Structures are given as structure tokens and as C-alpha cells.
N, C-alpha and C positions, 0 to 999 in steps of 0.2 A: 727954132732950128731953121737954118737957111735952106733954100732949095738944093744948093750944092751939097750941104751936109746930109740932107735927107737922101739924096741920090747915092752918095758914097755909102751910107748905111744900108741902103737897099742892095748894092753890089756885095757888100760884106756879108749880109744876112743870107743872100742866095748862095754865095760861095761856101759859107759855113755849112749850110744844110746839105749841099752836094757832097762835100768831102766827108761829113759825118755819116752820110748814108753810103759811103764807100764808092763814090763816083768822082770823076774829075770835075773841078769847077769850070764854069764857062770861061773862055778866053777873054771875053769882054769884061766880065766881072773882075778877073785877076788883073787885067791891064789898068783898071780904074783905081786899084788900090796902091797905096804908097806907105812908107814909114813902118810903124809897128804893126799896123793891120796887115800889110803885105808880108811882113816877116812871120807873123803868126800863121797865115795861110800857107806860106811856103813850108813851114815846119810840119803842118798837118799833111800837106800833099806828099812831102818826103816820107813821112811815117806810113802813109798809104802805099807808096811805091815799095817801101822796104818790107813791111810785115803785115800789110792789110788793115782792115777796118778796126781790129782790136788794138793795134798800135796807135791808130788815130784817136780812139777813146782815151787811151793812156796819156798820149801827148796833150789832148784837149784838157783832161783833168789837171795836168801839171800847169798848163798855161793859164787856166781860169782862176787858179788860186790867187794869183797876183793881178789878174785882169777880169774882175767880175763883169765888166761890160761885155765880154765875150759870151758869158753864160746868158746874159740878158738878151743879146741879139740872137743867139742860137735857139732860145725859147720862143722867139717870135715867128709867126708864119710869114715866109717870104712872099712878096707880091710881084707879079710880073710887070715889066716896064710897059707902060701904055704905048701902043703903036699908033703912028699917024698923028700924034698930038704933041704939041710942045710941052716940055716938062712943067712949065709954069701953069699951062692950062689944065694939065692932068692932075695937079696937086689939089687935093680937097682942103678946104679951110679947117683948121684944127679947132676943137672945142676949147673954150676958155678954161684955163687952169688956175689953181690956187684961188678959187672963189671964196668970198666971205659969205657967211650965212647967219641968219638970226636963229634964235632958239627954236622957233616954230618949225624950221626946216627939219630938225631932228625929231621933233614931236610927231611929224607926219610920215617919217620913214616906216616902211613895213616892219612889223614886229616878228621876231623869230619865234617859231613854234617848236614843240618837242617832237623829235623822232621817236624816242622812247621816254615817256614821261619821267621827268626828274633826273634822267641820266644823259641822254644825247639830244642836242639841238638838231633842227632840220637843216641848218646851214652851219658850216664851220668844219672842224676836224677833231678827231679823237685818236688816242692810242691806247690799246689794251696790251699790257706787257706782263710777262711772267716766265717762270722756268719752262723748259720743254716738258710736255706731257701734263701740264697743269689744267688743261681744258680751255685755254683762251680762245682758240679757233672755234671750238664747239659752242662756247658761250655766245660769241659774236654771230655764228651761224644761226643759233636759236633766235637771237634778236632779229636778224634780217628775215628769217622765215616768218616770224610773227608779223613783221612789217609788210612783207610781200602779200600775206593773206589778210592783213588788217585785223589780226587777233590781238587782244590784250596780252602783254608779256607777263611773265611770272610776277605774282603779287598783285595782279589787276592793274598793272601800269598801262595806260593808254598809249597807242602807237599811231603814227601818221603813215597810213598805207601808201605804198609807192613802189616803183620799179627799182631793183637793186642790181648792180653790176659787181661781180666778185672776181678779183684777179687772183686765181689759184696758182701762184708761183711755186708753192710746195703743197704736198698733201692732196694733190688732185685726185688720187685714187680713193680718198676718203670722202669726197664730196657726195657721190651718189648714195652709198650706204647710209651716211649720216642724215642726209636730207630725206631719203626714203623712210628711214626709221622714224624720223620726226613726223612725217606725213601719216604713217600708220598709227603712231601714238595719238595723234590729234584727229584721226578720222578724215584726213583730207585725201582727195583723189586726183583733182586736177593739178597740173604742174604749177609750181609756185612762180610768182612774177619775178624771177631772178635769172639773169644771164651771166654765164661764166666765161672767163678767158683762162685757158690753161697754158699760159706762157709768161715768162718773166717780162715785166715792163721796167727797163732800166731807168730809174728816176734820175740817175747821175748822168744821163745822156740826153741833153735837151732836144736833139733832133729826133730821137726815138720817142720822147714824150709827145712831141708835136705829131709824129706819125700815129701814135696811139690815139690821140684825140681825134685826128682826122678820120682814122679807120672806124673808130667807135661811132662818130657822127654819121659816117656814110652807111655803116651797117644798120644802124637804127632806121635810117631813111629807107634803105633797101627792104628792111623787114616791116616797113610801114608802121613803125612804133612812134607815135607822136607824143606819148606820155614822157614827161621829163624824168631824168634819173634822180631818184630820191636819195640814194646812198651808193658810194663806191667803196669797196673793201680791198685793201692791199694786204695780201697774206703771202709772204711776210716782208717787213721792212728790209731785213738782211738779204733775202733773195732778190728783191727789186733794187738793190744797190750793189751790183756785182763789181768787185774790185775796189770799192770805196772804203776809206778808213772812217768808221763810224765815230771815232774819237776826235777826228780833225774838224775843228769848227767851220772852216771854209767849205769843206766837202759836205758837211751836214747842212750848211746853208743852201748849197746847190740842191740837195734832196728836198728840203722844205720848200724851196722856191718852186720845184716841180709839183709838189703836192698842192701848193697854193694855186698854181697855174691850172691844174686839173679841177680843183674846187671852184675856181672863178669861172672857168669855161662852161661848166654845167650848172653853176649856181646850186651846188649840192653839198652834201656832207661826205667827207672822206674819212674812213676809219682804218687805222693802221694797226696791224698785229705785230708785236715786237717781243724781244726777249730781255731777260734781266742779266746783270753781271754776277760775278761770284759773291758780291756783297748784298744781292737781293734788290738792287736798284735798277732803274732802266738803263740798258746798256748803251754806251756811246756818249757823244756830246750831249750837253743839256739843251742844245738848240732845238731839238725835236719837242721836248717837254715844254720849253718856253713858247713854241709856236702854237701847239694844239690848244683847243678850247677845253677839252676834257681828257684827263689821264686816269686810267683805271688799272690798278694792280690786281692781277689774278693769281691767287695762290691756292695750293691744294694740300690738305692735311688728312691723310687717310682717304676716306670717301667724301670728305667735305671740301667744297670749292667756295672760296670767299672772294667777292668783288669789293675792293677798297678804293674809294674815290681819293686819288692822289692830287687831283686838281679839277676845279670846276669854275671856269671863268663866267662871271655874270650871273651866277645862281648859287644857292647854297650847296655845299658838298652833301651828297646823299649818304645815308647810313650804310654800313656794311651789309651786303646782300649775301645770304647763305644759300648755296645751291649744291646739288649732287648730280651725278650721272647714273642713269639706269640703262641696262642693256635691253634693247628691244629686239625681239625675234623677227628676222626678215623672211625666213622660209619655214613653212609648216613641216617640211621634211628633214630639216637639219637643225637640231637644237643648238648647235654651235655657231650657226650663221646669225650673228647679232651685230648691232651697232649701237653706240651710246646716244642717249637723249638727255638733255639737260632739263632738270625739274627742280622745284623748290626743295630745300633741305627739310623743311617741315612738311611732312606728308599731308597733314591737315590742310596746309596752305595750298597744296596741289590738288586737294579735293579727294584724296584717297586715304584719309587717316584713320579715324575711329571706325568701330563696327557699324555705327550709324550711317557712315558715308560709303561703305562697301557696296558695290553693285550686286545685283541679284545673281549674276553669273558667278562672281567671285564667292559669294556666300554658298552657292550650290557646290562649287568646287571644293571649298573647305569642308563642307558637310560630308562629301564623299570620302575625302581623305581622312576625316575624323572617324568614319565608320570602319575603314579598312586599315588604318594606321600607317601602312607603308606599301607603296605600289610602284611598279616599274612604269616608265613613261608610256609604253604601249597599253598596259592594262588600265592605267589612269585615264588615258584618252578614250578608250572603248567604253568605260563606265560612264564618263561624263557625257559622251555623245548620246547616251540613252536618256539623259535628263532634259526635260522640257522646261524652259524658263520663259514666262510671259508669252506662251503660245508658240515658241520656237525652240527647236532642239539646239544644243550647244554644238557649234561647228568646230572643225579642226582649227581654223584660224583663231576663233574666239578662245578656244582652249589654250593654245600656245601663248597667245597674247596675255591672257589674264593670269595664267600660271607664272609666266615670266615676271609680271608685275608683282604678284604675291611673293615670289622668291626675293625680289628686290626690296620689298617691304619688310622682309624678315618673318613673314607668316608661314612660309613653306620652306623646308630644308631640301636642298638638291644634292644628291651624291652621284658621282660618276665612278662606276666600278669597271675596271679594265679586265677583259677576258682574253686569255691566250688560246688560240686555236692552231691547228696544223697548217691552215692556209693563210690566215691573216689575223691581225690584232683587232679585236672588237671591244666596244664599250657598252655598258648598260647603265641607263640613268634611272635612279630611284628617287621618289618623292615621299616626304613625310611631313607631318605638322611639326613646327618648332616646339621645343619643350614648354614654352610659355602658353601655348594654345592647346597642347595635347591633353 
């Protein structure tokens, strides 16, 4: 590339970034542009003057379909013109391109590791797709919480511990109860090593993607976090591509280019949460599936969640993984205040299966219920609190947590009886052993 061409590219890149951010491009940058480049900038500026920045996004999306070079320039970070130096002097020598290598070069490249053993690599990208309500976000959150704490994932799969950034473009109100329920279930007290963003990151807007990367880097610096980002989660693909046509190949390529840009910037893994179409396949163009290293279909049948490996680049596809969600009590004072936690479908695999693996508190609770047959929640709690297990009386929190677990395992039956009163409607909760145990 000549100095003149590089200079023109700089003018165009700066002008693009300004107008995509809703600002007027600099007069010097506009004056330097001619031909098609100037025509494109004029169209974007006119859109800005007419209907604002949303109109600019729409016009840019239309222009970039036939001019992919616009998307490439918009995804680059603009560099200011060096002051007080001749352009020739300011230009840095480019690294040689299109180098030839011997086989040993590839032998010595760093090997990729597993983020989640046998499922996700530490570098690259993945997509988890399924119907609404199938549990895909809960499954990915489970994986990332295990990563953040450095705990083996379900089935004893090793994880690579590290910092996680979660883009909660939807379901942000579910983040805290789900994470807190997971922490209670696993006995964790300190905050997990996860940072959240509760905004949409429009992947189809290169200028916004660049701003996202800049802000993320700056905030990590301000927070004095030197640890590299181990994984970034995009929840969801649809929310983070506002106005885009998922079925359009060119638009899908813009989205995957943004994902690639994010991944390369932080040398990390990007996990995308997506939906299926009416035929049960990944929604939209096949570009996304072609791009990612790993594609996982999440489906739900009754209480059973299945993870099916639809694609695994560079490694064997893993066997189907069976999971289920249990409701974990968040408050001792409200039996309806619960949130789901993902566990193994096979209770034995989760460590709470047969009578041999039942904890001492659980066994004590079952014995009390076996003696009294049927108890209200209040009576049940009072009787259990009188029982000493391993030198410690059963606390309110331990009672609710373990009873909730036994209900989910099918060992205890829970009935809610509605009561009408003159002032307000009340409910009474009854517990009894399931027929197989009574």
C-alpha cells in the first residue's frame, strides 16, 4: 500500500467512525475523499441529518452489502495523524506478509487447551442454540460459573479457570437469582470471577463494536484487572444484531466478522447463545455455524435437558450430555423464592443418588417425616431444628436447602393448599414422603 493510499484510508476510517457515532466527520477528512468513498460518506451524513444515528446504521448496512471494504475499515481503530512529522517519516514499516514456513513452524505453535474438557476450547468460538425456555442460558451460565471458580463441571470435566465477561442483552433480571442459587447450591460465598454488561452490543455496527472493545479494555485497566479475559458470552445473538436479517449471508458475515474481531482482540473464546427455527435447526444463515468451532444444540423434553454436539472442529464430537434443572431456595422465609440450578440428570452422577450417598442432614429429615407421615412446613421446620447432626442443630437454611433438594429428587412430596380468609388469600405447604419411600 502506498503512502497516499494509506493516508486516504486513514481519512475514510476516521470519517466512518465519526458518522457512525452520530457526529459530523472532520472537514479535512471529508475534503480528502473522492469518488465512491466520498459518495458513501455523503449518504451517511445525509442520513444523520435526516433521521439521526439509527438512519445512519440502516444506510451503512445497505451500503456494506456491496462494499465489504466499508465494514473492514469501520472495524479498524482510527489513528490520529501524526503532528509535526512528514507522512513518510511517520509511517512505520509494515511486517512482511505472505511468509513461507517450514513444518516445524506449526509444530512449535502454542497448543489450544480446553475451557471445558471435551466441550469448549480456550480459544475460538461456540454457539449454543435451542428453543426458548430450553435452558441454554442456564447451561452456559453453569459452565462459566464453574470456570470462574475453577470447579470441575458436571461429570468431572476439568475446566480452565479464568475471568468471564457476560453480555446480558436479554434476561438481565435472571442473572442474580440464577448465579446466587448456583452459589448456594455449591456452597460458594465470594463473588464469582465474572463481569456483566447489561446492554446490547450491536455486532452489526462496526463502530459500536470498536467502542465496546475500547470501553472494555479501559474499564479493566481502571479496575486494575490484569488477568486476561478467558471467555466472553453473547446472550443472545438476536438481541445483539438489532435490525439485521439473520438469513442474509452478507449481513451474517458482518456479524461473524465482529465476533472474530472481539475474539482476536482479547485472544479468548466467544460463546454465543442463539435460537432455533421452526424446523429445530439453528436459526438464520449457515454462516454462523460455519464460522464457530463448536455448535451445541440444547433441547428439553419434560424435565430432561440434552446437549447434542452438532459440530466440533479439530476434536471428536462429545456424546450427548443429559442434564436437568432443580429449583434452589433463595430465601428461608419464602418457599416460593427459588431459582434454577443445572445438575446432572443422573442423580448418582451429581453425588446425591442412592441412600448411601445421602447426607446426614437429609437422612435425619427423612426420618422425621417418616415418623410423622405428613407435616406442614412450619411444623416440619420446628421438629427438624430440634435434631442435632454431627454436633450441630439443623438450621433454617440447611432445612430449606435440603428439603428442596429432596423434593427435586422425588423423595419428598410437596403440596400447596390454598386457604381463603376474610382479609387475604393464604397458602399452606404440606410435606410427606413419596409413596415409594413411605
